[in-house]
Kinemage of the C-alpha trace (Angstrom):
@kinemage 1
@onewidth
@group {chain A} dominant
@subgroup {mainchain}
@vectorlist {calphas} color= white
{ca met a 1} P -14.395 22.097 -15.243
{ca asn a 2} L -15.317 25.760 -14.880
{ca thr a 3} L -12.727 27.547 -12.781
{ca lys a 4} L -14.348 30.976 -13.210
{ca asp a 5} L -17.189 30.101 -10.851
{ca lys a 6} L -15.583 31.060 -7.546
{ca ala a 7} L -17.144 29.750 -4.357
{ca lys a 8} L -17.707 32.286 -1.620
{ca phe a 9} L -15.355 30.249 0.568
{ca pro a 10} L -11.691 29.404 -0.168
{ca arg a 11} L -11.385 26.277 -2.284
{ca val a 12} L -9.282 23.425 -0.877
{ca val a 13} L -8.366 20.873 -3.553
{ca ile a 14} L -7.223 17.488 -2.234
{ca val a 15} L -5.458 15.187 -4.690
{ca gly a 16} L -5.827 11.609 -3.443
{ca gly a 17} L -8.474 9.761 -1.456
{ca gly a 18} L -6.179 7.660 0.708
{ca phe a 19} L -5.646 7.821 4.459
{ca gly a 20} L -4.248 11.364 4.412
{ca gly a 21} L -6.762 12.800 1.963
{ca leu a 22} L -9.673 11.389 3.961
{ca gln a 23} L -8.435 13.089 7.111
{ca val a 24} L -8.007 16.482 5.460
{ca ala a 25} L -11.503 16.409 3.977
{ca gly a 26} L -13.169 15.009 7.083
{ca asn a 27} L -11.571 17.523 9.437
{ca leu a 28} L -12.732 20.391 7.209
{ca lys a 29} L -16.386 19.445 7.694
{ca asp a 30} L -18.534 22.450 8.630
{ca lys a 31} L -15.542 24.758 8.160
{ca pro a 32} L -15.707 27.900 5.945
{ca val a 33} L -14.065 26.212 2.951
{ca asp a 34} L -15.152 24.538 -0.291
{ca val a 35} L -13.536 21.062 -0.427
{ca leu a 36} L -12.919 19.301 -3.740
{ca met a 37} L -11.297 15.854 -3.734
{ca leu a 38} L -9.824 14.330 -6.886
{ca asp a 39} L -8.789 10.705 -7.281
{ca lys a 40} L -8.165 8.194 -10.075
{ca his a 41} L -10.762 5.915 -8.476
{ca asn a 42} L -14.067 6.608 -6.758
{ca tyr a 43} L -13.113 4.509 -3.735
{ca his a 44} L -10.701 4.433 -0.818
{ca thr a 45} L -8.449 1.373 -0.563
{ca phe a 46} L -7.529 -0.086 2.810
{ca gln a 47} L -4.017 -1.016 1.728
{ca pro a 48} L -2.938 -3.021 4.818
{ca leu a 49} L -5.282 -5.825 3.713
{ca leu a 50} L -4.337 -5.856 0.028
{ca tyr a 51} L -2.308 -9.013 0.573
{ca gln a 52} L -5.488 -10.852 1.647
{ca val a 53} L -7.169 -9.820 -1.605
{ca ala a 54} L -4.100 -11.070 -3.485
{ca thr a 55} L -4.280 -14.478 -1.791
{ca gly a 56} L -8.057 -14.855 -2.099
{ca ser a 57} L -8.839 -14.509 1.613
{ca leu a 58} L -10.975 -11.408 1.015
{ca glu a 59} L -12.919 -9.985 -1.889
{ca ala a 60} L -11.747 -6.629 -3.251
{ca glu a 61} L -15.024 -4.935 -2.262
{ca ser a 62} L -14.313 -5.765 1.398
{ca ile a 63} L -11.377 -3.354 1.576
{ca ala a 64} L -12.746 -0.618 -0.700
{ca phe a 65} L -15.283 2.057 0.212
{ca ser a 66} L -17.008 4.694 -1.907
{ca leu a 67} L -15.524 8.157 -1.388
{ca arg a 68} L -18.838 9.810 -2.232
{ca lys a 69} L -20.667 7.619 0.281
{ca asn a 70} L -18.073 8.292 2.976
{ca phe a 71} L -18.667 12.057 2.714
{ca ala a 72} L -22.388 11.904 1.907
{ca gly a 73} L -23.322 14.080 4.880
{ca gln a 74} L -20.635 16.713 4.363
{ca lys a 75} L -22.208 19.686 2.601
{ca asn a 76} L -18.954 21.474 1.759
{ca phe a 77} L -17.453 18.404 0.038
{ca arg a 78} L -17.398 17.480 -3.653
{ca phe a 79} L -15.649 14.649 -5.472
{ca asn a 80} L -14.554 14.015 -9.068
{ca ile a 81} L -12.707 11.157 -10.726
{ca ala a 82} L -9.667 12.800 -12.286
{ca glu a 83} L -5.943 12.413 -12.791
{ca val a 84} L -3.734 15.424 -12.075
{ca thr a 85} L -1.101 15.999 -14.740
{ca asn a 86} L 0.446 19.314 -13.722
{ca val a 87} L 0.564 21.879 -10.919
{ca asn a 88} L 0.692 25.527 -12.010
{ca thr a 89} L 2.064 27.141 -8.869
{ca glu a 90} L 2.043 30.703 -10.224
{ca lys a 91} L -1.576 30.517 -11.419
{ca asn a 92} L -2.865 28.504 -8.442
{ca thr a 93} L -4.386 25.936 -10.780
{ca ile a 94} L -3.872 22.282 -11.621
{ca asp a 95} L -4.225 20.599 -14.993
{ca thr a 96} L -6.323 17.442 -14.822
{ca ser a 97} L -7.968 14.891 -17.093
{ca ile a 98} L -11.248 16.822 -16.616
{ca gly a 99} L -9.820 20.286 -17.228
{ca glu a 100} L -8.049 23.075 -15.385
{ca ile a 101} L -9.081 23.535 -11.745
{ca ala a 102} L -8.313 26.548 -9.555
{ca tyr a 103} L -7.427 26.259 -5.892
{ca asp a 104} L -6.811 28.510 -2.941
{ca tyr a 105} L -5.160 25.658 -1.039
{ca leu a 106} L -3.797 22.479 -2.603
{ca val a 107} L -3.120 19.268 -0.680
{ca ile a 108} L -1.051 16.645 -2.503
{ca ala a 109} L -1.884 13.253 -0.977
{ca thr a 110} L -1.064 11.081 -3.962
{ca gly a 111} L 0.714 8.370 -1.990
{ca ser a 112} L 3.306 6.042 -3.448
{ca thr a 113} L 3.826 3.407 -6.091
{ca thr a 114} L 6.239 0.502 -6.437
{ca asn a 115} L 9.904 1.394 -6.812
{ca phe a 116} L 11.832 -0.988 -9.087
{ca phe a 117} L 14.996 1.117 -8.743
{ca gly a 118} L 15.338 1.555 -12.488
{ca asn a 119} L 15.487 -2.164 -13.346
{ca lys a 120} L 13.210 -2.360 -16.398
{ca asp a 121} L 13.305 -6.167 -16.687
{ca ile a 122} L 12.161 -6.610 -13.112
{ca glu a 123} L 9.502 -3.941 -13.626
{ca lys a 124} L 8.252 -5.824 -16.678
{ca phe a 125} L 8.043 -9.302 -15.159
{ca ala a 126} L 7.715 -8.928 -11.373
{ca met a 127} L 4.334 -8.410 -9.720
{ca pro a 128} L 3.702 -5.217 -7.712
{ca met a 129} L 0.928 -4.933 -5.126
{ca lys a 130} L 0.039 -1.326 -4.328
{ca ser a 131} L -3.551 -1.213 -5.567
{ca ile a 132} L -6.648 -3.383 -5.852
{ca pro a 133} L -6.149 -3.986 -9.608
{ca glu a 134} L -2.571 -5.104 -8.887
{ca ala a 135} L -3.678 -7.361 -6.022
{ca leu a 136} L -6.276 -8.997 -8.280
{ca asn a 137} L -3.689 -9.474 -11.024
{ca leu a 138} L -1.462 -11.204 -8.485
{ca arg a 139} L -4.333 -13.426 -7.324
{ca tyr a 140} L -5.142 -14.510 -10.862
{ca leu a 141} L -1.474 -15.159 -11.696
{ca val a 142} L -1.059 -17.370 -8.605
{ca leu a 143} L -4.244 -19.337 -9.296
{ca gln a 144} L -3.507 -19.710 -13.010
{ca asn a 145} L -0.036 -21.041 -12.265
{ca leu a 146} L -1.426 -23.520 -9.729
{ca glu a 147} L -3.926 -24.713 -12.339
{ca glu a 148} L -1.184 -25.027 -14.944
{ca ala a 149} L 0.995 -26.967 -12.513
{ca thr a 150} L -1.694 -29.651 -12.234
{ca leu a 151} L -1.217 -30.349 -15.955
{ca lys a 152} L 2.546 -30.870 -15.765
{ca ala a 153} L 3.867 -34.406 -15.618
{ca thr a 154} L 7.134 -33.967 -13.727
{ca arg a 155} L 8.258 -32.104 -10.612
{ca glu a 156} L 10.820 -30.262 -12.726
{ca glu a 157} L 8.082 -28.882 -14.968
{ca lys a 158} L 5.933 -27.940 -11.988
{ca ala a 159} L 8.725 -26.270 -9.995
{ca pro a 160} L 8.734 -22.783 -11.621
{ca leu a 161} L 4.938 -22.572 -11.363
{ca leu a 162} L 4.921 -23.566 -7.682
{ca thr a 163} L 7.857 -21.410 -6.592
{ca phe a 164} L 7.082 -17.986 -5.113
{ca val a 165} L 9.801 -15.411 -4.478
{ca leu a 166} L 8.880 -12.316 -2.472
{ca val a 167} L 11.439 -9.538 -2.670
{ca gly a 168} L 11.362 -7.195 0.306
{ca ala a 169} L 11.011 -8.389 3.911
{ca gly a 170} L 9.027 -5.426 5.204
{ca pro a 171} L 5.462 -5.848 6.534
{ca thr a 172} L 3.993 -6.440 3.051
{ca gly a 173} L 6.531 -9.105 2.130
{ca val a 174} L 6.334 -10.824 5.511
{ca glu a 175} L 2.529 -10.883 5.579
{ca leu a 176} L 2.258 -12.101 1.996
{ca ala a 177} L 4.921 -14.788 2.562
{ca gly a 178} L 2.991 -16.002 5.593
{ca ala a 179} L -0.286 -16.058 3.649
{ca leu a 180} L 1.250 -18.079 0.805
{ca ala a 181} L 2.790 -20.486 3.315
{ca glu a 182} L -0.654 -21.016 4.857
{ca ile a 183} L -2.104 -21.738 1.406
{ca arg a 184} L 0.564 -24.390 0.953
{ca asn a 185} L 0.174 -25.843 4.441
{ca his a 186} L -3.633 -25.894 4.680
{ca ile a 187} L -5.256 -25.410 1.275
{ca leu a 188} L -3.061 -26.643 -1.593
{ca cys a 189} L -3.754 -30.366 -1.274
{ca lys a 190} L -7.467 -29.790 -0.606
{ca asp a 191} L -8.033 -27.688 -3.714
{ca tyr a 192} L -5.390 -29.358 -5.881
{ca pro a 193} L -5.057 -33.075 -4.979
{ca glu a 194} L -2.759 -33.486 -7.990
{ca leu a 195} L -0.123 -31.366 -6.239
{ca lys a 196} L 2.041 -32.076 -3.221
{ca lys a 197} L 2.696 -29.656 -0.391
{ca glu a 198} L 6.435 -30.300 -0.655
{ca asp a 199} L 6.479 -29.054 -4.262
{ca met a 200} L 5.361 -25.512 -3.398
{ca lys a 201} L 8.234 -23.284 -2.309
{ca val a 202} L 8.005 -19.831 -0.735
{ca tyr a 203} L 11.107 -17.609 -0.544
{ca leu a 204} L 11.386 -14.250 1.226
{ca val a 205} L 14.384 -12.222 0.074
{ca asp a 206} L 15.905 -8.991 1.359
{ca phe a 207} L 19.267 -7.240 1.086
{ca leu a 208} L 19.029 -6.219 4.752
{ca pro a 209} L 20.269 -8.509 7.557
{ca lys a 210} L 16.808 -8.818 9.208
{ca val a 211} L 13.144 -9.127 8.401
{ca leu a 212} L 10.836 -6.256 9.383
{ca gly a 213} L 13.748 -3.821 9.368
{ca pro a 214} L 11.961 -0.892 11.109
{ca phe a 215} L 10.692 -3.123 13.925
{ca ser a 216} L 12.474 -3.999 17.164
{ca asp a 217} L 15.027 -6.806 17.266
{ca glu a 218} L 12.602 -8.888 19.348
{ca ala a 219} L 9.863 -8.540 16.730
{ca ser a 220} L 12.243 -9.215 13.866
{ca lys a 221} L 13.645 -12.369 15.440
{ca lys a 222} L 10.194 -13.702 16.298
{ca ala a 223} L 8.878 -12.973 12.798
{ca tyr a 224} L 11.855 -14.839 11.345
{ca glu a 225} L 11.105 -17.763 13.659
{ca phe a 226} L 7.426 -17.778 12.689
{ca leu a 227} L 8.255 -17.721 8.972
{ca thr a 228} L 10.813 -20.519 9.092
{ca asp a 229} L 8.485 -22.663 11.235
{ca met a 230} L 5.850 -22.259 8.514
{ca gly a 231} L 8.306 -23.428 5.885
{ca val a 232} L 9.292 -20.093 4.331
{ca asp a 233} L 12.893 -20.003 3.098
{ca val a 234} L 14.171 -16.612 4.315
{ca met a 235} L 17.184 -15.257 2.413
{ca leu a 236} L 18.795 -12.178 4.003
{ca asn a 237} L 21.776 -10.053 2.910
{ca val a 238} L 20.879 -10.992 -0.666
{ca lys a 239} L 20.414 -8.551 -3.536
{ca val a 240} L 18.394 -9.305 -6.660
{ca asp a 241} L 20.279 -8.871 -9.908
{ca ser a 242} L 17.644 -9.654 -12.553
{ca phe a 243} L 14.426 -11.487 -13.387
{ca asp a 244} L 13.447 -12.508 -16.915
{ca gly a 245} L 10.063 -14.040 -16.193
{ca ser a 246} L 11.438 -17.562 -15.736
{ca glu a 247} L 14.514 -17.226 -13.531
{ca ile a 248} L 15.507 -14.790 -10.825
{ca lys a 249} L 19.226 -14.131 -10.376
{ca phe a 250} L 20.964 -12.807 -7.277
{ca glu a 251} L 24.315 -11.120 -6.835
{ca gly a 252} L 26.806 -13.847 -6.095
{ca gly a 253} L 25.438 -16.230 -8.724
{ca lys a 254} L 22.493 -17.947 -6.999
{ca thr a 255} L 19.434 -18.476 -9.206
{ca ile a 256} L 15.878 -19.720 -8.654
{ca arg a 257} L 13.557 -20.926 -11.409
{ca thr a 258} L 10.183 -19.273 -10.873
{ca lys a 259} L 7.233 -17.746 -12.646
{ca asn a 260} L 6.149 -15.872 -9.531
{ca val a 261} L 8.213 -12.920 -8.312
{ca ile a 262} L 6.365 -10.436 -6.097
{ca trp a 263} L 8.128 -7.112 -5.591
{ca ser a 264} L 7.696 -5.202 -2.327
{ca ala a 265} L 11.281 -4.028 -1.940
{ca gly a 266} L 10.597 -0.319 -2.159
{ca val a 267} L 8.166 2.495 -2.872
{ca met a 268} L 8.414 5.911 -4.461
{ca gly a 269} L 6.156 8.936 -4.207
{ca glu a 270} L 3.730 9.742 -7.009
{ca val a 271} L 4.559 13.373 -7.700
{ca pro a 272} L 2.591 15.446 -10.240
{ca glu a 273} L 4.530 17.539 -12.736
{ca gly a 274} L 5.022 21.267 -12.280
{ca leu a 275} L 6.740 21.390 -8.904
{ca asn a 276} L 10.321 22.578 -8.554
{ca lys a 277} L 12.557 19.585 -9.351
{ca asp a 278} L 14.984 20.673 -6.632
{ca leu a 279} L 12.288 19.833 -4.089
{ca ile a 280} L 12.115 16.179 -5.123
{ca val a 281} L 14.327 14.172 -2.760
{ca arg a 282} L 15.189 10.529 -2.209
{ca gly a 283} L 12.269 8.176 -2.808
{ca asn a 284} L 10.722 10.652 -5.263
{ca arg a 285} L 9.170 12.569 -2.382
{ca ile a 286} L 8.390 16.274 -2.087
{ca lys a 287} L 10.368 18.254 0.464
{ca val a 288} L 8.076 20.006 2.921
{ca asp a 289} L 8.638 22.335 5.885
{ca asn a 290} L 7.507 21.644 9.437
{ca asn a 291} L 4.004 22.813 8.514
{ca cys a 292} L 3.727 20.115 5.795
{ca arg a 293} L 3.923 22.956 3.260
{ca val a 294} L 5.849 22.368 0.027
{ca glu a 295} L 9.009 24.407 0.421
{ca gly a 296} L 8.914 27.704 -1.452
{ca thr a 297} L 5.106 27.843 -1.501
{ca gln a 298} L 2.491 29.321 0.823
{ca asn a 299} L -0.634 27.363 -0.064
{ca ile a 300} L 0.510 23.926 -1.278
{ca phe a 301} L 0.785 21.042 1.178
{ca ala a 302} L 2.062 17.481 0.743
{ca ile a 303} L 1.282 14.667 3.179
{ca gly a 304} L 1.827 10.949 3.673
{ca asp a 305} L 4.109 8.815 1.513
{ca val a 306} L 4.693 11.600 -1.017
{ca ala a 307} L 6.007 14.060 1.603
{ca ala a 308} L 9.528 14.301 3.030
{ca met a 309} L 9.848 16.411 6.164
{ca ile a 310} L 13.613 16.487 6.694
{ca thr a 311} L 14.557 17.443 10.256
{ca asn a 312} L 17.207 16.511 12.814
{ca glu a 313} L 14.720 14.039 14.281
{ca thr a 314} L 13.720 12.661 10.879
{ca pro a 315} L 16.777 12.964 8.581
{ca lys a 316} L 15.157 10.582 6.066
{ca gly a 317} L 11.636 11.871 6.523
{ca his a 318} L 8.797 10.054 8.260
{ca pro a 319} L 8.099 6.358 7.646
{ca gly a 320} L 5.663 5.450 4.893
{ca val a 321} L 2.889 4.167 7.134
{ca ala a 322} L -0.792 5.004 7.405
{ca gln a 323} L -0.468 6.749 10.775
{ca val a 324} L 1.856 9.385 9.308
{ca ala a 325} L -0.657 10.205 6.570
{ca ile a 326} L -3.554 10.239 9.053
{ca gln a 327} L -1.813 12.571 11.497
{ca met a 328} L -0.530 14.849 8.724
{ca gly a 329} L -4.024 15.012 7.242
{ca lys a 330} L -5.575 16.128 10.535
{ca tyr a 331} L -2.776 18.638 11.045
{ca val a 332} L -3.050 20.178 7.566
{ca ala a 333} L -6.832 20.620 7.882
{ca gln a 334} L -6.281 22.517 11.130
{ca thr a 335} L -3.414 24.526 9.635
{ca ile a 336} L -5.498 25.632 6.647
{ca ile a 337} L -8.230 26.984 8.946
{ca gln a 338} L -5.602 28.732 11.087
{ca asn a 339} L -4.143 30.336 7.947
{ca ile a 340} L -7.588 31.521 6.843
{ca asn a 341} L -8.241 33.010 10.290
{ca gly a 342} L -4.779 34.589 10.494
{ca glu a 343} L -3.890 32.491 13.527
{ca pro a 344} L -0.391 31.212 14.338
{ca thr a 345} L 0.440 27.599 13.497
{ca arg a 346} L 2.535 25.067 15.330
{ca pro a 347} L 5.064 22.657 13.763
{ca phe a 348} L 3.855 19.153 12.923
{ca lys a 349} L 4.857 16.481 15.436
{ca tyr a 350} L 4.382 12.822 14.657
{ca phe a 351} L 3.275 10.546 17.465
{ca asp a 352} L 4.379 6.975 16.792
{ca lys a 353} L 1.582 4.692 17.993
{ca gly a 354} L 3.617 1.590 17.223
{ca ser a 355} L 3.798 -1.079 14.554
{ca leu a 356} L 1.975 -4.348 13.935
{ca ala a 357} L 2.570 -7.172 11.477
{ca thr a 358} L 0.900 -10.550 11.119
{ca ile a 359} L 2.633 -13.638 9.797
{ca gly a 360} L -0.261 -16.081 9.948
{ca arg a 361} L -2.803 -17.796 12.161
{ca asn a 362} L -2.079 -16.928 15.818
{ca lys a 363} L 1.228 -15.386 14.724
{ca ala a 364} L 1.907 -11.649 14.830
{ca val a 365} L 4.344 -9.146 16.295
{ca ala a 366} L 3.557 -5.854 18.022
{ca asp a 367} L 5.840 -2.946 18.879
{ca leu a 368} L 3.672 -0.477 20.807
{ca gly a 369} L 6.142 2.006 22.233
{ca lys a 370} L 8.011 0.364 25.066
{ca val a 371} L 5.546 -2.519 25.077
{ca lys a 372} L 6.587 -5.344 22.771
{ca phe a 373} L 4.879 -8.700 22.456
{ca gln a 374} L 4.413 -11.470 19.931
{ca gly a 375} L 2.208 -14.453 19.232
{ca phe a 376} L -1.519 -15.007 19.748
{ca phe a 377} L -2.288 -11.807 21.691
{ca ala a 378} L -0.411 -9.690 19.131
{ca trp a 379} L -2.466 -11.418 16.437
{ca leu a 380} L -5.706 -10.488 18.215
{ca val a 381} L -4.548 -6.862 18.548
{ca trp a 382} L -3.610 -6.792 14.854
{ca met a 383} L -7.078 -8.050 13.874
{ca phe a 384} L -8.879 -5.586 16.153
{ca val a 385} L -6.898 -2.554 14.954
{ca his a 386} L -7.394 -3.405 11.295
{ca leu a 387} L -11.064 -4.220 11.723
{ca ile a 388} L -11.981 -0.925 13.408
{ca ser a 389} L -9.888 1.017 10.860
{ca leu a 390} L -11.895 -0.242 7.877
{ca leu a 391} L -14.422 2.179 6.387
{ca gly a 392} L -18.056 1.093 6.373
{ca phe a 393} L -20.027 -1.131 8.743
{ca arg a 394} L -20.699 -3.669 5.975
{ca asn a 395} L -16.978 -4.029 5.274
{ca lys a 396} L -16.213 -4.565 8.954
{ca val a 397} L -18.864 -7.274 9.245
{ca his a 398} L -17.872 -8.956 5.983
{ca val a 399} L -14.170 -9.077 6.869
{ca phe a 400} L -14.898 -10.319 10.409
{ca ile a 401} L -17.112 -13.136 9.119
{ca asn a 402} L -14.487 -14.108 6.552
{ca trp a 403} L -11.790 -14.205 9.210
{ca ile a 404} L -13.908 -16.345 11.537
{ca gly a 405} L -14.779 -18.726 8.695
{ca ser a 406} L -11.143 -19.059 7.652
{ca tyr a 407} L -10.030 -19.630 11.226
{ca ile a 408} L -12.554 -22.412 11.808
{ca ser a 409} L -12.305 -24.161 8.444
{ca phe a 410} L -8.647 -23.585 7.488
{ca asn a 411} L -10.108 -23.139 4.005
{ca gly a 412} L -11.869 -19.763 3.822
{ca gly a 413} L -11.859 -17.142 1.128
{ca ser a 414} L -12.632 -17.203 -2.563
{ca arg a 415} L -10.127 -18.475 -5.088
{ca leu a 416} L -12.045 -17.781 -8.297
{ca ile a 417} L -10.414 -16.833 -11.586
{ca ile a 418} L -12.926 -14.233 -12.776
{ca arg a 419} L -10.737 -13.067 -15.630
{ca gln a 420} L -7.520 -14.271 -17.190
{ca phe a 421} L -4.353 -12.362 -16.360
{ca lys a 422} L -1.651 -12.078 -19.007
{ca gln a 423} L 1.855 -11.191 -17.909
{ca glu a 424} L 2.444 -8.816 -20.824
{ca thr a 425} L -0.210 -6.452 -19.450
{ca leu a 426} L 2.319 -5.384 -16.826
{ca ala a 427} L 4.024 -3.299 -19.500
{ca asp a 428} L 0.779 -1.376 -20.025
{ca lys a 429} L 0.733 1.273 -17.304
{ca thr a 430} L -2.907 2.034 -18.000
{ca val a 431} L -3.700 -1.363 -16.502
{ca gln a 432} L -1.524 -0.947 -13.423
{ca ile a 433} L -2.899 2.075 -11.577
{ca ser a 434} L -1.566 2.627 -8.074
{ca lys a 435} L -3.909 3.811 -5.353
{ca pro a 436} L -2.999 7.040 -3.516
{ca asp a 437} L -2.331 7.113 0.211
């Protein structure tokens, strides 16, 4: 990559094509800047629906959209597949897998990856779900274990293959637990007549005293009720001690024999090398000021899951949700133009539009400011919000048709094993690539 060829406009380099990166690039359209986006993949992932890819309800292509296609009409935009390895703050360059690239403004929107809290055994054997490759790995593991269970003669032999333990009762864990429960309740005996519904167990585990911790008490209680009614065994105030691929152990001595542990108990920011280590705070996030600027710099911004704006109002930073990244992305694009024009900037203010989570058919919870509701109407709102947020008309239509088909038939989706998944590949980090936010 030739960094000597300077554009006549300031170059804005965006690292990450997730929700935040899209907003920065899109809001710089027709502005006097040269925009370059870098990402490990050439597509944007709609992460809220990853769990439906993992359970076979949707195909991966339905929640992915080409970054080049998304910005096809933006003349000041360019894209390259690249991985950033280092930020050279003094030189205003970044080292990447395609060479050194100069910037006038740098936006770090690299998102987050799964946080195993230093437990190497859990990291080796548990299944993460932060990217499309990881969601597909999870799908193939689930289907392969169901197939293997049909070959076992006794319930004792089948038990570990048909037992699913989800660690982390946030939105991802709750939604995935609900989806697995629906597979057991509506699909298992249709696709696998050799198996019995009663033999498939779904556990949802968290060390906190409630599911959906950030949600209201009303939403949390209703989600718990929905899950237990669907047959999910919810275990709260429980901390995982270890998992060796065959048995998960909890503090206090309880154990569960399982081949399927799905880890959604925490995330950590994906921070490139080169930044001041003192700026990396809890959750491996970069400390930023109230302009989303990396502290101690003038032209480097961090947004979304990788950013920590520590204020009196947000002592732990903003929540790791898409709306934070979207609003920060819009704000940073505006701030960059204000800086170029020598105009004053205003501090970033996050507007919480509320939270939604679905547990299953006709079951969802919604916290929209002071308005809180649950059940069928919340489920409809959840579907509408997610449908309009997808990129691409084709994706919207495809997902809508899939949802209608699944709702009518109780047996939608595609549960094909296109390739074999081997558990040992989890140790190979080149296979498990997390998608930026």
